[in-house]
C-alpha positions as a Markdown table, in Angstrom:
| # | Residue | x | y | z |
|---|---|---|---|---|
| 1 | Unk | 204.3 | 49.2 | 180.0 |
| 2 | Unk | 202.3 | 48.6 | 176.8 |
| 3 | Unk | 199.7 | 51.1 | 177.9 |
| 4 | Unk | 202.4 | 53.8 | 178.4 |
| 5 | Unk | 203.7 | 53.2 | 174.8 |
| 6 | Unk | 200.1 | 53.2 | 173.5 |
| 7 | Unk | 199.4 | 56.6 | 175.1 |
| 8 | Unk | 202.7 | 58.0 | 173.6 |
| 9 | Unk | 201.8 | 56.6 | 170.2 |
| 10 | Unk | 198.3 | 58.2 | 170.5 |
| 11 | Unk | 199.8 | 61.5 | 171.3 |
| 12 | Unk | 202.2 | 61.3 | 168.3 |
| 13 | Unk | 199.3 | 60.5 | 166.0 |
| 14 | Unk | 197.2 | 63.3 | 167.4 |
| 15 | Unk | 200.1 | 65.8 | 166.9 |
| 16 | Unk | 200.7 | 64.6 | 163.3 |
| 17 | Unk | 197.0 | 64.9 | 162.5 |
| 18 | Unk | 196.9 | 68.4 | 164.0 |
| 19 | Unk | 199.9 | 69.5 | 162.0 |
| 20 | Unk | 198.5 | 68.1 | 158.7 |
| 21 | Unk | 195.1 | 69.8 | 159.3 |
| 22 | Unk | 196.7 | 73.1 | 160.3 |
| 23 | Unk | 198.8 | 72.9 | 157.0 |
| 24 | Unk | 195.6 | 72.5 | 154.9 |
| 25 | Unk | 193.9 | 75.3 | 156.7 |
| 26 | Unk | 196.9 | 77.6 | 156.2 |
| 27 | Unk | 197.0 | 76.7 | 152.5 |
| 28 | Unk | 193.3 | 77.8 | 152.2 |
| 29 | Unk | 194.0 | 80.9 | 154.2 |
| 30 | Unk | 196.9 | 81.7 | 151.8 |
| 31 | Unk | 194.2 | 82.1 | 149.2 |
| 32 | Unk | 192.0 | 83.9 | 151.6 |
| 33 | Unk | 189.1 | 81.6 | 150.8 |
| 34 | Unk | 189.2 | 83.1 | 147.3 |
| 35 | Unk | 190.4 | 80.5 | 144.8 |
| 36 | Unk | 190.7 | 83.1 | 142.1 |
| 37 | Unk | 193.0 | 85.5 | 143.9 |
| 38 | Unk | 196.0 | 84.3 | 142.0 |
| 39 | Unk | 194.4 | 83.5 | 138.7 |
| 40 | Unk | 195.6 | 85.3 | 135.5 |
| 41 | Unk | 192.2 | 86.9 | 135.2 |
| 42 | Unk | 190.6 | 87.0 | 138.7 |
| 43 | Unk | 187.4 | 88.8 | 137.8 |
| 44 | Unk | 186.6 | 86.3 | 135.0 |
| 45 | Unk | 187.6 | 83.4 | 137.3 |
| 46 | Unk | 185.3 | 84.7 | 140.1 |
| 47 | Unk | 182.3 | 84.9 | 137.7 |
| 48 | Unk | 183.0 | 81.3 | 136.5 |
| 49 | Unk | 183.4 | 79.7 | 140.0 |
| 50 | Unk | 180.7 | 81.8 | 141.7 |
| 51 | Unk | 182.2 | 81.9 | 145.2 |
| 52 | Unk | 182.9 | 78.2 | 145.4 |
| 53 | Unk | 185.7 | 77.3 | 147.8 |
| 54 | Unk | 186.3 | 73.7 | 146.8 |
| 55 | Unk | 188.8 | 73.5 | 143.9 |
| 56 | Unk | 187.0 | 70.5 | 142.4 |
| 57 | Unk | 183.6 | 72.2 | 142.4 |
| 58 | Unk | 185.2 | 75.4 | 141.1 |
| 59 | Unk | 187.0 | 73.5 | 138.3 |
| 60 | Unk | 183.8 | 71.8 | 137.3 |
| 61 | Unk | 181.9 | 75.1 | 137.2 |
| 62 | Unk | 184.7 | 76.7 | 135.1 |
| 63 | Unk | 184.6 | 73.8 | 132.6 |
| 64 | Unk | 180.8 | 74.0 | 132.3 |
| 65 | Unk | 181.0 | 77.8 | 131.7 |
| 66 | Unk | 183.8 | 77.4 | 129.2 |
| 67 | Unk | 181.8 | 74.8 | 127.3 |
| 68 | Unk | 178.7 | 77.1 | 127.2 |
| 69 | Unk | 180.8 | 80.1 | 126.0 |
| 70 | Unk | 182.5 | 77.9 | 123.3 |
| 71 | Unk | 179.1 | 76.8 | 122.1 |
| 72 | Unk | 178.0 | 80.4 | 121.8 |
| 73 | Unk | 181.2 | 81.2 | 119.8 |
| 74 | Unk | 180.6 | 78.2 | 117.6 |
| 75 | Unk | 177.1 | 79.5 | 116.8 |
| 76 | Unk | 178.6 | 83.0 | 116.1 |
| 77 | Unk | 181.2 | 81.4 | 113.7 |
| 78 | Unk | 178.3 | 79.6 | 111.9 |
| 79 | Unk | 176.9 | 83.1 | 111.1 |
| 80 | Unk | 180.1 | 83.9 | 109.2 |
| 81 | Unk | 179.1 | 81.5 | 106.5 |
| 82 | Unk | 181.4 | 79.2 | 104.7 |
| 83 | Unk | 184.3 | 81.7 | 104.8 |
| 84 | Unk | 187.7 | 80.2 | 105.5 |
| 85 | Unk | 187.9 | 81.7 | 109.0 |
| 86 | Unk | 184.4 | 80.8 | 109.8 |
| 87 | Unk | 184.9 | 77.1 | 108.9 |
| 88 | Unk | 188.2 | 76.9 | 110.7 |
| 89 | Unk | 186.7 | 78.4 | 113.9 |
| 90 | Unk | 183.7 | 76.1 | 113.8 |
| 91 | Unk | 185.9 | 73.1 | 113.6 |
| 92 | Unk | 188.3 | 74.5 | 116.2 |
| 93 | Unk | 185.4 | 75.2 | 118.6 |
| 94 | Unk | 184.0 | 71.7 | 118.0 |
| 95 | Unk | 187.4 | 70.3 | 118.9 |
| 96 | Unk | 187.6 | 72.5 | 122.0 |
| 97 | Unk | 184.2 | 71.3 | 123.2 |
| 98 | Unk | 185.3 | 67.7 | 122.8 |
| 99 | Unk | 188.5 | 68.5 | 124.8 |
| 100 | Unk | 186.5 | 70.3 | 127.5 |
| 101 | Unk | 184.0 | 67.4 | 127.8 |
| 102 | Unk | 187.0 | 65.1 | 128.3 |
| 103 | Unk | 188.2 | 67.6 | 131.0 |
| 104 | Unk | 185.0 | 66.9 | 132.9 |
| 105 | Unk | 185.8 | 63.2 | 132.8 |
| 106 | Unk | 189.4 | 63.8 | 133.8 |
| 107 | Unk | 188.2 | 65.8 | 136.8 |
| 108 | Unk | 185.7 | 63.1 | 137.9 |
| 109 | Unk | 188.5 | 60.5 | 137.7 |
| 110 | Unk | 191.0 | 62.8 | 139.5 |
| 111 | Unk | 193.3 | 62.6 | 136.4 |
| 112 | Unk | 195.2 | 65.9 | 136.8 |
| 113 | Unk | 197.6 | 65.3 | 133.9 |
| 114 | Unk | 194.7 | 64.5 | 131.6 |
| 115 | Unk | 192.9 | 67.6 | 132.8 |
| 116 | Unk | 195.9 | 69.7 | 132.0 |
| 117 | Unk | 196.4 | 68.1 | 128.6 |
| 118 | Unk | 192.8 | 68.6 | 127.5 |
| 119 | Unk | 192.6 | 72.2 | 128.8 |
| 120 | Unk | 195.8 | 72.9 | 126.9 |
| 121 | Unk | 194.3 | 71.3 | 123.8 |
| 122 | Unk | 191.2 | 73.5 | 124.1 |
| 123 | Unk | 193.4 | 76.6 | 124.5 |
| 124 | Unk | 195.3 | 75.5 | 121.3 |
| 125 | Unk | 192.0 | 75.1 | 119.4 |
| 126 | Unk | 191.1 | 78.7 | 120.3 |
| 127 | Unk | 194.6 | 79.7 | 119.0 |
| 128 | Unk | 193.8 | 78.0 | 115.7 |
| 129 | Unk | 190.7 | 80.1 | 115.3 |
| 130 | Unk | 192.8 | 83.2 | 116.2 |
| 131 | Unk | 195.2 | 82.3 | 113.4 |
| 132 | Unk | 192.4 | 82.0 | 110.9 |
| 133 | Unk | 190.9 | 85.3 | 112.0 |
| 134 | Unk | 194.2 | 87.2 | 111.8 |
| 135 | Unk | 193.9 | 87.0 | 107.9 |
| 136 | Unk | 190.5 | 88.7 | 108.1 |
| 137 | Unk | 191.1 | 91.6 | 110.4 |
| 138 | Unk | 188.7 | 92.4 | 113.2 |
| 139 | Unk | 185.8 | 90.0 | 113.6 |
| 140 | Unk | 183.0 | 89.6 | 116.1 |
| 141 | Unk | 184.7 | 86.3 | 117.0 |
| 142 | Unk | 188.0 | 88.1 | 118.0 |
| 143 | Unk | 186.6 | 89.4 | 121.2 |
| 144 | Unk | 184.8 | 86.2 | 122.0 |
| 145 | Unk | 188.0 | 84.2 | 121.4 |
| 146 | Unk | 189.9 | 86.5 | 123.7 |
| 147 | Unk | 187.4 | 85.7 | 126.5 |
| 148 | Unk | 187.7 | 82.0 | 125.8 |
| 149 | Unk | 191.5 | 82.3 | 126.0 |
| 150 | Unk | 191.2 | 84.0 | 129.4 |
| 151 | Unk | 188.7 | 81.4 | 130.7 |
| 152 | Unk | 190.9 | 78.5 | 129.6 |
| 153 | Unk | 194.0 | 80.2 | 131.1 |
| 154 | Unk | 192.1 | 80.5 | 134.4 |
| 155 | Unk | 191.1 | 76.8 | 134.1 |
| 156 | Unk | 194.8 | 75.8 | 133.9 |
| 157 | Unk | 195.4 | 77.9 | 137.0 |
| 158 | Unk | 192.4 | 76.2 | 138.9 |
| 159 | Unk | 193.8 | 72.8 | 137.9 |
| 160 | Unk | 197.0 | 73.6 | 139.9 |
| 161 | Unk | 194.8 | 73.9 | 143.1 |
| 162 | Unk | 193.6 | 70.3 | 142.7 |
| 163 | Unk | 195.6 | 67.7 | 144.7 |
């Protein structure tokens, strides 16, 4: 009698495992294996994640790329001299880099709320630079800042894929 119940329990567990695995496979197929398909800026997202299919690895790659691009923007801001906008942008970029480094820690610790908070803080820092630049018209930083906004926006999207 106990063997009969054990066999039934085994079948139930097998059915449950199959259902769960099929659900995960369906979720990945929903994205077509392309994590960036539903990103706000898919082309920019694809270049940041370089074909990775694991959301954690893709998020890590996107953060590294965003840090690298923010460092480039910070160097460009330094070339503006001690102008008000240049100084605000340098400080904003330094803040954003700190926030993005914290994002890497959040990701390693599977701290999704912290990841979202720090990505949003970096996005806000880019906005602070935008505000400073708006008083000075077009600047070489304007285009770079737009790209940083798009990358951070994609990062927030990628964070939604992490469970």
